[in-house]
DOFI-823751 format. One record per residue (C-alpha): residue number from 1; residue in one letter; x, y, z. Coordinates in steps of 0.001 Angstrom, whole numbers, plus 500000, padded with zeros to 6 digits. Layout:
[NUM, a, [X, Y, Z]]
...
***
This chain:
[1, m, [491713, 541759, 744244]]
[2, v, [494775, 542241, 742096]]
[3, a, [494867, 544420, 739005]]
[4, p, [497670, 544130, 736402]]
[5, v, [500972, 542810, 737713]]
[6, d, [503784, 543453, 735240]]
[7, d, [506345, 543530, 738067]]
[8, p, [505962, 540709, 740639]]
[9, m, [507471, 543062, 743226]]
[10, k, [504477, 545342, 742910]]
[11, a, [500762, 544529, 742951]]
[12, h, [497596, 546580, 742956]]
[13, a, [494721, 545470, 745143]]
[14, v, [491121, 546593, 745186]]
[15, l, [489777, 546869, 748732]]
[16, g, [486095, 547682, 748747]]
[17, e, [485853, 550651, 746415]]
[18, r, [489438, 551860, 746905]]
[19, l, [492409, 551030, 744711]]
[20, v, [495558, 550690, 746793]]
[21, t, [499112, 549755, 745892]]
[22, a, [500973, 547064, 747793]]
[23, r, [504750, 547310, 747514]]
[24, g, [507485, 544978, 748641]]
[25, r, [508593, 541443, 747988]]
[26, v, [505805, 538952, 747320]]
[27, r, [506153, 536075, 749799]]
[28, a, [504103, 533665, 747696]]
[29, d, [503591, 532805, 744044]]
[30, p, [503242, 536064, 742122]]
[31, p, [499556, 536962, 741823]]
[32, v, [497778, 537372, 738506]]
[33, t, [495064, 539757, 737442]]
[34, g, [491915, 539040, 739441]]
[35, d, [493583, 537360, 742419]]
[36, w, [492455, 538140, 745943]]
[37, v, [495430, 538573, 748225]]
[38, a, [496213, 538932, 751927]]
[39, l, [498459, 541830, 752935]]
[40, d, [500740, 542005, 755946]]
[41, r, [501021, 545040, 758231]]
[42, a, [503621, 546594, 755928]]
[43, g, [501287, 546357, 752936]]
[44, a, [503224, 543566, 751224]]
[45, i, [501434, 540561, 749740]]
[46, a, [501643, 537720, 752232]]
[47, a, [499451, 535151, 750455]]
[48, v, [497369, 534616, 747344]]
[49, l, [493931, 533316, 748290]]
[50, e, [492288, 530283, 746701]]
[51, r, [491180, 530852, 743141]]
[52, h, [488053, 530010, 741217]]
[53, g, [487155, 530638, 737606]]
[54, t, [490639, 530711, 736087]]
[55, l, [491459, 531442, 732460]]
[56, v, [494521, 529361, 731579]]
[57, r, [496209, 528787, 728236]]
[58, r, [499366, 527059, 727133]]
[59, a, [501988, 529816, 727271]]
[60, a, [502742, 531207, 723827]]
[61, g, [505817, 529690, 722220]]
[62, t, [506132, 526843, 724748]]
[63, t, [505371, 523144, 724665]]
[64, g, [504293, 522534, 728225]]
[65, e, [503996, 525670, 730356]]
[66, a, [500719, 527078, 731626]]
[67, q, [499910, 530797, 731671]]
[68, v, [497116, 532005, 733929]]
[69, l, [495500, 534925, 732121]]
[70, a, [493130, 535833, 734956]]
[71, a, [491671, 534416, 738158]]
[72, n, [488326, 534647, 739936]]
[73, v, [486480, 535410, 736708]]
[74, d, [482702, 535184, 737029]]
[75, l, [481897, 535620, 733336]]
[76, a, [483938, 535443, 730133]]
[77, l, [482718, 537431, 727149]]
[78, v, [484106, 535979, 723926]]
[79, v, [484300, 538946, 721576]]
[80, e, [484174, 538817, 717783]]
[81, s, [483365, 541645, 715405]]
[82, l, [480839, 541940, 712630]]
[83, p, [480396, 541699, 709721]]
[84, a, [482576, 538551, 709613]]
[85, p, [483001, 536903, 713029]]
[86, n, [485430, 533984, 713076]]
[87, e, [483426, 531026, 714394]]
[88, r, [486393, 528700, 714869]]
[89, r, [488346, 531286, 716871]]
[90, a, [485297, 532026, 719009]]
[91, e, [484831, 528284, 719520]]
[92, r, [488392, 527965, 720817]]
[93, l, [487992, 530913, 723202]]
[94, v, [484735, 529465, 724534]]
[95, a, [486590, 526202, 725096]]
[96, l, [489378, 528007, 726970]]
[97, a, [486870, 529682, 729301]]
[98, l, [484773, 526588, 729939]]
[99, a, [487904, 524540, 730646]]
[100, g, [488431, 526875, 733618]]
[101, a, [484811, 526513, 734773]]
[102, v, [484057, 530110, 733747]]
[103, p, [480482, 530795, 732531]]
[104, t, [480659, 532170, 729009]]
[105, a, [478649, 534399, 726701]]
[106, l, [479205, 535589, 723123]]
[107, l, [479529, 539264, 722230]]
[108, l, [479515, 540496, 718621]]
[109, t, [480671, 544096, 718242]]
[110, k, [480194, 546642, 715427]]
[111, t, [476590, 545591, 714827]]
[112, d, [476030, 549002, 713209]]
[113, l, [477824, 547562, 710164]]
[114, v, [475099, 544964, 709478]]
[115, c, [471329, 544763, 709553]]
[116, d, [470960, 541439, 711373]]
[117, g, [473589, 541592, 714120]]
[118, q, [471446, 540209, 716907]]
[119, s, [470203, 537277, 714845]]
[120, q, [473817, 536466, 713942]]
[121, a, [474788, 536624, 717623]]
[122, t, [471908, 534373, 718642]]
[123, g, [472667, 531817, 715925]]
[124, l, [476403, 531728, 716580]]
[125, a, [475877, 531419, 720340]]
[126, r, [473577, 528450, 719729]]
[127, r, [476159, 526747, 717524]]
[128, l, [478875, 527339, 720133]]
[129, g, [476711, 525958, 722912]]
[130, v, [476606, 529130, 725013]]
[131, a, [473414, 530452, 726535]]
[132, e, [473706, 534124, 725609]]
[133, g, [474667, 535963, 722444]]
[134, i, [474528, 539760, 722261]]
[135, a, [475279, 542146, 719395]]
[136, v, [476442, 545621, 720400]]
[137, s, [477696, 548825, 718851]]
[138, a, [479837, 551319, 720705]]
[139, t, [479108, 553760, 717867]]
[140, d, [475329, 554023, 718203]]
[141, g, [474792, 552294, 721576]]
[142, t, [472872, 549302, 720231]]
[143, g, [472828, 546416, 722731]]
[144, i, [474820, 548232, 725419]]
[145, g, [471843, 548195, 727808]]
[146, g, [471466, 544428, 727411]]
[147, l, [475185, 543964, 727994]]
[148, r, [475049, 545986, 731215]]
[149, c, [472383, 543579, 732501]]
[150, l, [474981, 540779, 732385]]
[151, l, [477503, 542733, 734473]]
[152, d, [476628, 542196, 738118]]
[153, a, [477987, 544435, 740865]]
[154, g, [481024, 542860, 742498]]
[155, a, [481440, 540265, 739739]]
[156, t, [484417, 540150, 737364]]
[157, t, [483847, 539878, 733615]]
[158, a, [486774, 539215, 731272]]
[159, l, [486839, 540160, 727580]]
[160, l, [488524, 537601, 725317]]
[161, g, [489223, 538198, 721644]]
[162, r, [491784, 539152, 719028]]
[163, s, [493095, 542674, 718503]]
[164, g, [490734, 544992, 716683]]
[165, v, [487391, 543474, 717698]]
[166, g, [486621, 546511, 719849]]
[167, k, [487295, 545332, 723416]]
[168, s, [488946, 548557, 724588]]
[169, t, [486383, 550728, 722816]]
[170, l, [483678, 548753, 724572]]
[171, v, [485375, 549259, 727957]]
[172, n, [485501, 553010, 727333]]
[173, t, [481807, 552990, 726457]]
[174, l, [480899, 551127, 729646]]
[175, l, [483092, 553451, 731736]]
[176, g, [481652, 556559, 730106]]
[177, e, [485145, 557945, 729471]]
[178, a, [488181, 557218, 727293]]
[179, r, [490446, 555309, 729693]]
[180, q, [491772, 552724, 727235]]
[181, s, [493793, 553598, 724139]]
[182, t, [492264, 552519, 720839]]
[183, r, [493475, 552441, 717251]]
[184, p, [491611, 551998, 713953]]
[185, v, [491780, 548654, 712188]]
[186, r, [493985, 548387, 709106]]
[187, a, [492267, 549722, 706015]]
[188, g, [493561, 546954, 703759]]
[189, d, [492189, 543884, 705517]]
[190, g, [490236, 545122, 708523]]
[191, r, [492665, 543399, 710907]]
[192, g, [493123, 544875, 714354]]
[193, r, [496206, 546695, 715592]]
[194, h, [497748, 545421, 718839]]
[195, t, [496999, 548344, 721202]]
[196, t, [496276, 546930, 724664]]
[197, v, [499526, 545401, 725951]]
[198, g, [498580, 544374, 729494]]
[199, r, [495598, 542970, 731335]]
[200, e, [493778, 545743, 733185]]
[201, l, [490869, 545631, 735613]]
[202, f, [488331, 548451, 735800]]
[203, t, [485466, 549201, 738185]]
[204, l, [482391, 550240, 736212]]
[205, p, [479666, 552572, 737434]]
[206, g, [477401, 550306, 739462]]
[207, g, [480229, 548229, 740916]]
[208, a, [480837, 545593, 738236]]
[209, l, [484468, 544786, 737412]]
[210, i, [485599, 544343, 733818]]
[211, l, [488932, 542987, 732639]]
[212, d, [490362, 544154, 729324]]
[213, t, [492948, 541827, 727828]]
[214, p, [495431, 542153, 724960]]
[215, g, [494460, 540492, 721716]]
[216, l, [495232, 536781, 721921]]
[217, r, [497355, 535680, 718966]]
[218, e, [497777, 532118, 720240]]
[219, v, [495068, 530188, 722075]]
[220, g, [496668, 526902, 723024]]
[221, l, [494424, 525149, 725535]]
[222, w, [495829, 523786, 728790]]
[223, e, [492924, 521457, 729642]]
[224, f, [490490, 519696, 727349]]
[225, p, [487121, 521460, 727653]]
[226, d, [484495, 518705, 727746]]
[227, a, [481791, 521279, 728519]]
[228, a, [482531, 523155, 725288]]
[229, f, [481490, 520149, 723178]]
[230, a, [478592, 518838, 725231]]
[231, d, [476497, 518555, 722065]]
[232, i, [478971, 516120, 720515]]
[233, d, [479328, 514130, 723742]]
[234, r, [475555, 513851, 724071]]
[235, l, [475097, 512539, 720529]]
[236, a, [478161, 510278, 720767]]
[237, a, [476389, 508213, 723418]]
[238, a, [474259, 506790, 720605]]
[239, c, [477195, 505831, 718352]]
[240, r, [477675, 502116, 717759]]
[241, f, [481284, 502231, 718941]]
[242, g, [482309, 503747, 722253]]
[243, d, [485568, 505070, 720775]]
[244, c, [483939, 506440, 717611]]
[245, r, [485936, 509301, 716092]]
[246, h, [482963, 510383, 713946]]
[247, e, [484901, 509971, 710705]]
[248, s, [483839, 506934, 708677]]
[249, e, [482607, 504522, 711371]]
[250, p, [479195, 502907, 710703]]
[251, d, [476171, 504042, 712706]]
[252, c, [477818, 507256, 713888]]
[253, a, [475216, 509500, 715565]]
[254, v, [477372, 512636, 715337]]
[255, r, [478555, 512829, 711753]]
[256, g, [475208, 513679, 710180]]
[257, a, [473899, 515819, 713048]]
[258, v, [476752, 518259, 713720]]
[259, d, [478470, 520738, 711407]]
[260, p, [481533, 518919, 710003]]
[261, k, [483694, 521975, 710778]]
[262, r, [482723, 521765, 714448]]
[263, v, [483505, 518030, 714522]]
[264, a, [486874, 518797, 712910]]
[265, a, [487549, 521444, 715573]]
[266, w, [486678, 518945, 718337]]
[267, r, [489030, 516398, 716765]]
[268, k, [491838, 518965, 716454]]
[269, l, [491542, 520012, 720107]]
[270, a, [491534, 516352, 721160]]
[271, r, [494802, 515825, 719244]]
[272, e, [496328, 518923, 720847]]
[273, h, [495312, 517707, 724289]]
[274, a, [496780, 514243, 723662]]
[275, w, [500036, 515830, 722502]]
[276, l, [500152, 518048, 725589]]
[277, e, [499486, 515061, 727867]]
[278, d, [502432, 513260, 726249]]
[279, r, [504658, 516269, 726981]]
[280, r, [503436, 516343, 730587]]
[281, d, [504093, 512620, 731017]]
[282, e, [507584, 513081, 729615]]
[283, s, [508230, 515992, 731967]]
[284, r, [507010, 513986, 734974]]
[285, w, [509219, 511049, 733977]]
[286, r, [512271, 513289, 733707]]
[287, k, [511595, 514781, 737146]]
[288, q, [511189, 511309, 738631]]
[289, q, [514473, 510220, 737041]]
[290, a, [516233, 513323, 738357]]
[291, r, [514920, 512688, 741890]]
[292, a, [515984, 509034, 741722]]
[293, l, [519460, 510023, 740571]]
[294, s, [519710, 512617, 743328]]
[295, r, [518776, 509989, 745921]]
[296, q, [521449, 507620, 744533]]
[297, i, [524097, 510330, 744682]]
[298, n, [523173, 511279, 748255]]
[299, s, [523170, 507625, 749296]]
[300, a, [526630, 507086, 747759]]
[301, r, [527952, 510141, 749575]]
[302, r, [526624, 508896, 752906]]
[303, e, [528223, 505471, 752339]]
[304, r, [531585, 507063, 751574]]
[305, g, [531320, 509162, 754715]]
[306, q, [530763, 506078, 756861]]
[307, r, [533892, 504303, 755629]]
***
C-alpha cells in the first residue's frame, strides 16, 4: 500500500507491518495514497493494482480534471467540529465519499465544548443519510472508544474535513503520540489554520490504517452521488411528474417532506454535474476532431508519397 507520494519518482509501500521505500522510475500511472502496488526485483513500482473505494474530486481550479485523493478506502469519516458543524459542507463530503462507493460515517469533534454532542451527531447523521454519527473529544477522551470500534485491523479509514476541525489532533490521540503537527484555530472567528499539507497514512495500534488529509477548501464532485440523496430519490418516485424538480410542480412528494436546504443542495449538485458533463462532452468532441484531422493529414501524406 502506498503512503504519501509528493514525488512520483518515489513511493512508500506498506508490506505487512513494515514500511519500506521504493525508489526509481514508476513504470505505470503514478500511485496515490492508499494504492497497492507491485514492485520489481530492484524495488521500483512496476504496476498499480486495481483500486476500490476511491475518493475523487474535481481538481481545484480546473474545469474538467479529476484528482484522486485516496484509493482503497474502506471507510470515510466526514469530520466537522462542534459547537457549530456546517451541515451543507458535511453533506457535500458525504456525497464525495459515496460517489466513490466508500462507506461513510459522521464524526463531530470538540464535543467537550457542548452538552449534547452525541445527540447532535446522531441527528445530523440521520439528516445526511449515514448510518453512524459519533461525537468525540481529544481533550477529555469522550467517544474515542466508540470511534476505535469502527477502525478495523487492516482496513483504511480516511478523514475528510476542513482545516481546524481537529483531524490531526484526533490522529495523534489514536496513535498515542504527537506525530502530526497541530495549530490552534484563529481566535477571531474559530477558523482552522492550514497545517497538514500532504496526505499521510498511519498504522494505528491494533493494525487499523488511518489517512489524514489536508483541509479541503474546494469540494467539487467528479461524479453525481445518487446514494447520498437516496431519501429524495425514494420520495420522488411518488411525484406526479417523473422529471419533477421539487420546486413548484403540483403533487410533489419531496417538497413538503425534506428540508428545503437539503433539496436546494441536491439541486445545486445536479447543476454542477450537468455542467461537468457538458465540459466532458466538449472535451471528447475536441479529441475526436483532433483524431479525425490527424487521420486526414496522414492519409494526405500517404497519397503524396504514392505519386
